[in-house]
C-alpha positions in Angstrom: 1.7 11.0 7.3 1.2 14.3 5.6 -2.6 14.7 6.1 -4.7 16.4 3.5 -2.5 17.9 0.8 -5.2 18.0 -1.9 -8.7 17.0 -2.5 -10.0 13.7 -1.0 -12.1 11.7 -3.5 -15.3 9.9 -2.6 -15.3 6.2 -2.0 -16.9 4.9 -5.3 -16.0 1.2 -4.6 -17.8 0.8 -1.3 -16.1 -2.6 -0.8 -17.6 -3.9 -4.0 -14.2 -5.3 -5.1 -15.6 -7.9 -7.6 -15.8 -7.2 -11.2 -16.3 -9.4 -14.3 -14.4 -6.9 -16.5 -10.6 -6.9 -16.6 -8.9 -3.6 -16.1 -12.0 -1.8 -14.9 -11.3 -1.5 -11.1 -7.7 -0.9 -10.1 -6.4 -0.5 -6.5 -3.1 0.8 -5.2 -1.3 1.6 -1.9 2.2 1.9 -0.5 4.0 -0.5 1.8 7.4 -0.3 3.5 10.2 -2.9 3.8 13.4 -2.7 5.9 16.8 -4.0 5.0 20.3 -3.7 6.4 23.5 -2.4 4.8 26.9 -1.8 6.2 28.1 1.7 5.8 31.7 2.9 5.0 32.6 2.8 8.7 31.5 -0.8 9.0 28.3 0.0 11.0 25.2 -2.0 10.1 22.4 0.5 9.2 18.7 -0.1 8.9 17.3 1.3 5.6 13.9 1.3 4.0 12.4 0.4 0.6 8.9 1.3 -0.5 6.7 -0.6 -2.9 3.8 1.1 -4.8 1.9 -1.6 -6.8 -1.3 -1.2 -8.9 -3.6 -4.2 -8.8 -6.5 -5.2 -11.1 -9.4 -6.2 -8.8 -10.7 -8.5 -11.6 -8.0 -11.1 -11.0 -5.6 -9.6 -8.4 -2.9 -9.2 -11.0 -0.2 -6.6 -10.2 -0.2 -4.5 -13.4 2.6 -2.2 -12.5 4.7 -1.3 -9.5 7.6 1.0 -8.5 10.2 0.7 -5.8 11.9 3.6 -4.1 14.1 4.4 -1.0 11.6 7.1 0.1 8.0 7.7 -0.5 7.8 10.2 -3.4 5.4 11.3 -6.0 7.7 10.5 -8.9 7.7 6.7 -8.4 3.9 6.7 -7.7 3.4 8.6 -10.9 5.6 6.1 -12.8 3.5 3.2 -11.6 0.3 5.1 -12.3 1.2 5.8 -15.9 2.2 2.2 -16.5 -1.1 1.0 -15.0 -3.1 3.4 -17.2 -1.2 2.1 -20.2 -1.9 -1.5 -19.2 -5.7 -0.8 -18.8 -6.4 1.3 -21.9 -8.1 -1.7 -23.5 -11.0 -1.6 -21.0 -14.2 -0.8 -22.9 -15.8 0.6 -19.7 -14.8 3.7 -17.7 -12.1 2.7 -15.2 -11.9 3.4 -11.5 -8.6 3.7 -9.6 -9.0 3.2 -5.9 -6.5 4.0 -3.1 -6.4 5.2 0.5 -6.2 8.9 1.3 -2.4 9.0 1.2 -0.8 12.3 0.2 0.5 10.8 -3.1 -3.0 10.1 -4.3 -4.1 13.6 -3.5 -1.3 15.3 -5.5 -2.5 17.5 -8.3 -0.5 15.6 -10.9 -2.0 12.3 -9.8 -5.6 13.6 -9.8 -5.1 15.4 -13.1 -3.6 12.4 -14.8 -6.6 10.3 -13.9 -9.0 13.1 -15.2 -7.0 13.4 -18.4 -7.5 9.7 -19.0 -11.2 9.7 -18.1 -10.6 7.6 -15.0 -12.7 7.9 -11.9 -10.8 8.3 -8.7 -12.0 6.6 -5.5 -10.5 6.7 -2.0 -11.1 4.6 1.1 -12.6 6.3 4.1 -10.0 7.7 6.5 -8.5 5.1 8.8 -10.5 2.2 7.2 -8.1 -0.3 5.8 -10.9 -2.7 5.0 -12.0 -0.3 2.2 -8.8 -1.3 0.4 -8.6 -5.0 1.5 -7.6 -6.5 -1.8 -4.3 -4.5 -1.7 -3.9 -5.1 2.0 -4.4 -8.8 1.4 -1.7 -8.8 -1.3 0.7 -7.0 1.1 0.0 -9.6 3.8 0.6 -12.5 1.4 3.8 -10.9 0.0 5.3 -10.2 3.4 4.3 -13.7 4.9 5.8 -15.5 1.9 8.8 -13.3 1.2 9.8 -11.0 4.0 8.9 -12.0 7.6 11.6 -14.1 9.2 14.2 -13.1 6.6 16.9 -10.5 6.9 17.9 -8.7 3.7 21.5 -7.5 3.6 21.3 -5.0 0.7 18.8 -3.0 -1.2 19.5 -5.0 -4.4 18.8 -8.3 -2.6 15.5 -7.1 -1.3 14.6 -5.4 -4.6 15.3 -8.5 -6.6 13.3 -10.7 -4.2 10.3 -8.4 -4.5 10.5 -8.3 -8.3 10.8 -12.1 -8.5 7.9 -12.5 -6.1 5.6 -10.3 -8.1 6.5 -12.3 -11.2 5.7 -15.5 -9.3 2.5 -14.1 -7.8 1.2 -13.0 -11.2 2.2 -16.0 -13.3 2.4 -19.0 -11.0 0.7 -18.5 -7.6 -2.7 -20.1 -8.0 -5.8 -18.8 -6.2 -8.9 -20.7 -5.3 -11.2 -17.7 -6.2 -9.6 -17.8 -9.7 -10.5 -21.5 -10.3 -7.1 -22.6 -9.2 -5.3 -20.4 -11.8 -2.7 -17.7 -11.4 -3.9 -14.2 -12.1 -2.3 -14.1 -15.6 -3.7 -17.6 -16.5 -7.1 -16.5 -15.3 -7.1 -13.4 -17.5 -5.8 -15.2 -20.5 -8.4 -18.0 -20.1 -11.2 -15.5 -19.7 -10.1 -13.6 -22.8 -10.1 -16.9 -24.9 -13.6 -17.8 -23.8 -15.1 -14.3 -24.2 
């Protein structure tokens, strides 16, 4: 936790997560995974992998994500740029929501949003419910993929996360999406619009 390293944005979402417009409300956060690798001396070492996804609140689709061995601005910015590119088709002004983490306060992050005419929104300090769509995704991901399983290499864990995100977007149905996957729901909605 680095505290305040830049300007903290106002909470523009106010737990109004629903939207009828694809790519209008995007949320992000960072989560940590642990895996084990044997070093050159034959000692098993615990290591970490960080996931930074960007989710569309319209259908819970993960639009972009990055994985890194340490929290850093470079990987967050890579995910942000991809999410902006994916959402450029939105006819309405977009809002990107996050917690108050240091990465979302970085000047480059804030300026990139401004340069693309995107509103920035942040949860209140210490209030995870203000970002519950992303927290819910992390819970589902870890319950279905991570808890109770030991990963023996970074590549094994990375591949599992990448495969799970593909599955989550394209095959995992949700009741709130009329029993469709996030991608199926978006495609169906685009056809009927």
